[in-house]
VMD Tcl script that draws the C-alpha trace (Angstrom):
set ca {
  {0.05 0.15 -0.02}
  {1.34 3.31 -1.12}
  {0.49 6.88 -1.73}
  {0.42 6.90 -5.55}
  {-0.15 10.21 -8.04}
  {-2.32 8.11 -10.21}
  {-3.22 4.17 -10.19}
  {-0.49 2.19 -11.29}
  {-1.38 0.91 -14.85}
  {-0.81 -2.38 -13.95}
  {-3.26 -2.71 -11.08}
  {-5.69 -0.22 -12.38}
  {-8.11 -2.63 -14.06}
  {-8.22 -5.00 -11.13}
  {-8.67 -2.59 -8.56}
  {-11.84 -0.75 -10.39}
  {-13.32 -3.84 -10.76}
  {-13.11 -4.97 -7.18}
  {-14.00 -1.13 -6.56}
  {-17.06 -1.52 -8.63}
  {-18.14 -4.69 -7.13}
  {-17.88 -3.58 -3.50}
  {-19.66 -0.50 -4.40}
  {-22.68 -2.06 -5.32}
  {-22.79 -5.19 -3.05}
  {-22.27 -3.38 0.33}
  {-25.54 -1.35 0.77}
  {-24.20 2.24 0.32}
  {-26.19 5.30 0.54}
  {-25.18 6.26 -2.93}
  {-23.57 2.79 -4.69}
  {-23.04 4.70 -8.13}
  {-20.93 7.68 -6.33}
  {-18.87 5.06 -4.26}
  {-17.81 3.61 -7.51}
  {-14.54 4.24 -9.58}
  {-16.64 5.78 -12.37}
  {-17.79 8.92 -10.22}
  {-14.81 9.04 -7.95}
  {-11.91 8.85 -10.48}
  {-14.09 10.98 -13.06}
  {-14.02 13.62 -10.43}
  {-10.27 13.09 -9.83}
  {-9.51 13.48 -13.64}
  {-11.45 16.46 -14.01}
  {-11.11 18.53 -10.71}
  {-7.81 17.38 -9.12}
  {-5.62 14.97 -11.20}
  {-2.35 16.09 -9.36}
  {-3.66 14.80 -5.78}
  {-2.00 11.70 -4.66}
  {-4.27 8.80 -4.08}
  {-4.29 6.00 -1.45}
  {-6.16 3.24 -2.98}
  {-6.01 -0.84 -1.86}
  {-8.11 -3.86 -2.27}
  {-8.13 -6.79 -0.37}
  {-10.66 -9.51 0.78}
  {-13.61 -8.00 -1.21}
  {-13.07 -4.71 0.26}
  {-11.56 -1.38 -0.97}
  {-10.14 1.62 0.63}
  {-10.06 4.87 -1.52}
  {-8.79 8.09 -0.19}
  {-6.82 11.20 -1.91}
  {-4.68 14.01 -0.29}
  {-5.27 17.67 0.17}
  {-2.29 19.28 1.38}
  {-2.89 23.09 2.65}
  {0.51 23.16 4.24}
  {3.04 20.81 5.77}
  {1.06 20.75 9.03}
  {-2.56 20.83 7.77}
  {-3.11 17.97 5.52}
  {-6.31 15.93 4.84}
  {-7.03 12.53 3.52}
  {-10.63 12.87 1.81}
  {-12.76 10.95 -0.37}
  {-11.39 11.07 -3.84}
  {-14.64 13.06 -4.57}
  {-14.40 15.69 -1.47}
  {-16.99 18.09 -3.22}
  {-20.24 16.57 -2.42}
  {-19.19 13.61 -0.11}
  {-21.72 11.39 -1.79}
  {-19.60 8.19 -1.85}
  {-17.94 6.13 0.85}
  {-14.17 5.23 0.69}
  {-14.45 2.42 2.93}
  {-16.13 -0.25 1.07}
  {-16.72 -3.86 2.35}
  {-16.58 -5.61 5.66}
  {-12.68 -5.46 5.77}
  {-12.41 -1.83 4.79}
  {-11.69 -0.55 8.15}
  {-9.11 -3.07 8.88}
  {-7.40 -1.87 5.59}
  {-7.66 1.64 7.33}
  {-6.03 0.38 10.32}
  {-3.05 -1.35 8.27}
  {-2.69 2.21 6.32}
  {-2.20 3.90 9.61}
  {1.88 2.90 9.64}
  {2.19 4.34 6.07}
  {0.59 7.44 6.89}
  {2.38 7.97 10.46}
  {5.49 7.74 8.59}
  {4.59 9.68 5.04}
  {3.50 12.75 7.28}
  {5.73 12.36 10.38}
  {5.67 14.54 12.79}
  {2.27 15.73 11.78}
  {-0.82 13.47 11.13}
  {-3.36 14.12 8.50}
  {-7.07 14.69 9.54}
  {-9.10 11.99 7.60}
  {-12.65 12.63 6.06}
  {-14.89 9.62 5.81}
  {-18.12 10.26 3.87}
  {-21.34 8.42 2.57}
  {-21.56 6.73 6.27}
  {-25.07 5.55 6.92}
  {-26.02 6.40 10.62}
  {-27.15 2.95 11.69}
  {-24.82 0.87 9.46}
  {-22.26 -1.47 10.52}
  {-19.55 0.78 9.16}
  {-20.31 2.97 12.36}
  {-19.74 0.29 14.90}
  {-16.34 -0.70 13.15}
  {-14.84 2.76 13.12}
  {-15.55 3.34 16.66}
  {-14.28 0.17 17.67}
  {-11.05 0.95 15.50}
  {-10.48 4.59 16.29}
  {-12.58 6.07 19.11}
  {-9.59 5.44 21.56}
  {-6.74 7.45 19.73}
  {-9.18 9.82 17.37}
  {-11.55 12.46 18.26}
  {-14.41 11.83 15.73}
  {-16.76 14.57 14.50}
  {-19.89 14.36 12.52}
  {-18.63 17.03 9.75}
  {-21.93 16.77 7.60}
  {-25.27 15.21 7.10}
  {-27.13 14.97 3.79}
  {-30.10 12.96 2.85}
  {-30.31 11.11 -0.45}
  {-33.72 10.36 -2.29}
  {-34.83 7.36 -4.69}
  {-37.60 5.41 -5.87}
  {-38.20 1.65 -6.13}
  {-39.12 0.34 -9.47}
  {-40.37 -3.14 -8.22}
  {-43.31 -4.04 -10.35}
  {-42.25 -2.28 -13.38}
  {-43.80 1.11 -14.73}
  {-47.19 0.16 -13.54}
  {-45.68 -0.44 -10.06}
  {-44.00 2.82 -10.07}
  {-47.01 4.84 -11.20}
  {-49.28 3.42 -8.68}
  {-46.99 4.59 -5.80}
  {-47.75 8.09 -7.27}
  {-50.57 10.11 -6.52}
  {-53.72 10.55 -8.74}
  {-52.62 14.38 -9.60}
  {-49.20 13.41 -10.45}
  {-50.37 10.80 -12.91}
  {-52.95 13.17 -14.18}
  {-50.67 15.69 -14.96}
  {-48.31 13.69 -16.58}
  {-50.91 12.22 -19.09}
  {-51.99 15.75 -20.12}
  {-48.35 16.95 -20.65}
  {-47.76 13.82 -22.63}
  {-50.70 14.66 -24.97}
  {-49.31 18.13 -25.20}
  {-45.83 16.97 -26.26}
  {-47.63 14.39 -28.80}
  {-49.45 17.23 -30.16}
  {-46.50 19.23 -30.72}
  {-44.69 15.95 -32.51}
  {-42.17 15.74 -29.65}
  {-40.51 12.41 -29.47}
  {-37.64 10.50 -27.37}
  {-34.91 8.70 -28.52}
  {-32.98 6.51 -26.25}
  {-29.14 6.36 -26.66}
  {-26.68 3.76 -25.22}
  {-23.20 4.69 -25.89}
  {-20.88 1.40 -25.98}
  {-17.56 3.21 -26.89}
  {-15.50 6.11 -26.15}
  {-16.36 7.58 -29.46}
  {-20.35 7.08 -28.92}
  {-19.72 8.95 -25.65}
  {-17.81 12.10 -27.35}
  {-20.85 12.30 -29.83}
  {-23.95 11.97 -27.44}
  {-22.13 14.43 -25.20}
  {-21.66 16.83 -27.80}
  {-25.19 16.88 -28.39}
  {-26.21 17.06 -24.76}
  {-23.82 19.98 -24.49}
  {-25.79 21.74 -27.64}
  {-28.79 21.54 -25.60}
  {-27.38 22.85 -22.64}
  {-26.36 26.17 -24.29}
  {-29.88 26.61 -25.15}
  {-31.17 25.86 -21.60}
  {-31.70 28.13 -18.54}
  {-28.59 26.71 -17.17}
  {-26.50 27.64 -20.53}
  {-27.82 30.89 -20.63}
  {-26.75 31.85 -17.19}
  {-23.38 29.97 -17.47}
  {-24.18 27.86 -14.39}
  {-24.53 24.22 -15.89}
  {-22.68 21.17 -17.17}
  {-21.04 23.10 -20.07}
  {-18.82 25.05 -17.67}
  {-15.60 23.82 -16.44}
  {-14.53 21.85 -14.52}
  {-18.20 20.24 -14.91}
  {-17.79 20.04 -18.61}
  {-14.63 17.81 -17.97}
  {-16.20 15.69 -15.36}
  {-19.36 14.64 -17.19}
  {-17.41 14.09 -20.37}
  {-15.05 11.64 -18.30}
  {-17.88 10.13 -16.46}
  {-19.82 9.32 -19.49}
  {-16.80 8.07 -21.44}
  {-16.18 5.64 -18.58}
  {-19.89 4.34 -18.25}
  {-19.78 3.90 -22.25}
  {-16.56 1.45 -21.81}
  {-19.14 -0.99 -19.91}
  {-22.27 0.09 -21.56}
  {-23.62 1.66 -18.19}
  {-24.81 4.96 -19.54}
  {-28.31 5.71 -20.16}
  {-29.04 8.89 -22.16}
  {-32.48 10.19 -23.46}
  {-33.05 13.06 -25.95}
  {-36.22 14.77 -26.55}
  {-36.62 15.83 -30.09}
  {-38.83 18.28 -32.16}
  {-38.84 17.59 -35.92}
  {-35.50 16.17 -35.79}
  {-33.68 18.82 -33.67}
  {-32.55 18.04 -30.24}
  {-34.60 19.98 -27.47}
  {-33.67 18.11 -24.32}
  {-31.79 15.56 -22.56}
  {-31.55 13.19 -19.49}
  {-28.65 11.30 -18.47}
  {-27.21 8.90 -15.92}
  {-25.58 5.62 -15.18}
  {-25.88 1.96 -13.78}
  {-24.41 0.62 -10.82}
  {-25.09 -3.06 -11.06}
  {-28.95 -2.84 -10.85}
  {-29.50 0.77 -9.54}
  {-29.63 3.68 -11.86}
  {-28.27 7.00 -10.56}
  {-29.64 10.18 -12.25}
  {-26.83 12.87 -13.14}
  {-28.04 15.63 -15.20}
  {-30.91 16.92 -17.42}
  {-31.67 20.29 -19.60}
  {-34.02 21.41 -22.13}
  {-34.22 24.08 -24.57}
  {-35.50 27.11 -22.77}
  {-38.12 27.75 -25.46}
  {-39.78 24.60 -24.24}
  {-40.17 25.42 -20.70}
  {-43.98 25.41 -20.66}
  {-44.11 21.90 -22.00}
  {-43.11 19.51 -19.26}
  {-40.02 18.42 -21.23}
  {-38.09 17.41 -17.94}
  {-40.90 15.50 -16.42}
  {-41.61 13.73 -19.75}
  {-37.86 12.80 -20.31}
  {-37.81 11.45 -16.58}
  {-41.07 9.15 -17.18}
  {-39.37 7.95 -20.66}
  {-36.23 7.22 -18.71}
  {-38.39 5.19 -15.76}
  {-39.95 3.16 -18.44}
  {-36.92 2.04 -19.99}
  {-35.38 1.31 -16.71}
  {-38.22 -0.82 -15.89}
  {-38.06 -2.49 -19.17}
  {-34.27 -3.33 -18.22}
  {-35.38 -4.86 -14.76}
  {-33.71 -2.12 -12.66}
  {-35.00 -1.95 -9.16}
  {-34.10 1.42 -8.15}
  {-33.65 4.90 -9.49}
  {-31.57 7.03 -7.12}
  {-32.08 10.75 -7.65}
  {-29.39 12.29 -5.32}
  {-29.72 14.90 -2.90}
  {-33.13 16.09 -1.76}
  {-32.35 19.02 0.44}
  {-33.40 22.61 -0.52}
  {-35.92 24.12 -2.59}
  {-34.17 23.35 -5.95}
  {-34.30 19.41 -5.05}
  {-38.22 20.01 -4.05}
  {-39.29 18.13 -7.16}
  {-37.69 14.99 -6.44}
  {-40.40 14.77 -3.86}
  {-42.95 13.89 -6.55}
  {-40.83 11.09 -8.06}
  {-39.26 9.23 -5.25}
  {-40.54 7.77 -1.87}
  {-37.43 6.45 -0.18}
  {-35.07 8.64 1.95}
  {-31.53 7.65 2.69}
  {-29.52 9.40 5.43}
  {-25.65 9.88 5.18}
  {-23.11 11.63 6.98}
  {-19.23 12.44 6.57}
  {-16.85 12.08 9.77}
  {-13.85 13.96 10.65}
  {-11.24 12.06 12.39}
  {-8.59 13.73 14.35}
  {-5.63 12.04 16.05}
  {-5.64 13.11 19.76}
}
mol new
graphics top color blue
foreach p $ca { graphics top sphere $p radius 0.5 }
foreach p [lrange $ca 0 end-1] q [lrange $ca 1 end] { graphics top cylinder $p $q radius 0.2 }
display resetview
């Protein structure tokens, strides 16, 4: 185990396979964002020079990155430390891997010791007990932040999903579909299977983004480093046919997109936008239900929609019924 600026080429694929498996098999609050697809896309786009501490053993994975503000003010954080969605300790033996890494960390940073941030902790999970048992004696432990994710069950297919929505929701959706059909709006499903496919569909998505309110106000996916982040993510997803993109179209022209990716049999939504000229036609909602229909056809069991805190996320209330709390802890050596 050692700190690396990048993952060693010879180990990269092996570690990523184990990492991806651990993310989807260990009941994470956000399996997709715990996976290498999300974490390494962030590393590539936001902070490619950060040193990584990644190790895999016994079906468990440890994955941290370094932030050094000064010689005496250093953090080991999840590789994605902006939203803290994913967990850097995956699997039954992940805490043991962190305990084993203490010797390396002590030598590497002597005479100081870095603060350690651990995100994606479900408050009632077994990880809580393991962390407290391993570190409460020698470390002060603080809850740095808390969040709430939302998700929808796709059990029972599209009929089962809609049965869990209100009558008012279904009625509004039916009316929106008719209006869109009358306007000759249609939807194209896109499943990129190569980096070339990913580049093509991403260019189409960015063109829509430029005409959306996000693009008009320069606050969306087309702005760096978000532009590079989502490009890297879709490229990585395409290599395993895990990206799912829907384009809304009118008379052959793209007017909207919705995208996300799979982590096992769970789908994680990422971004959607539509041409601002179509804001009165519920294009966002129609793309959502088209996406859910597609996922149900593929027997996906859950749709993760990410955080639900704040007014901007209130629309997710109508689309989801599951709430998944998570925390980020800070460990400081006594």
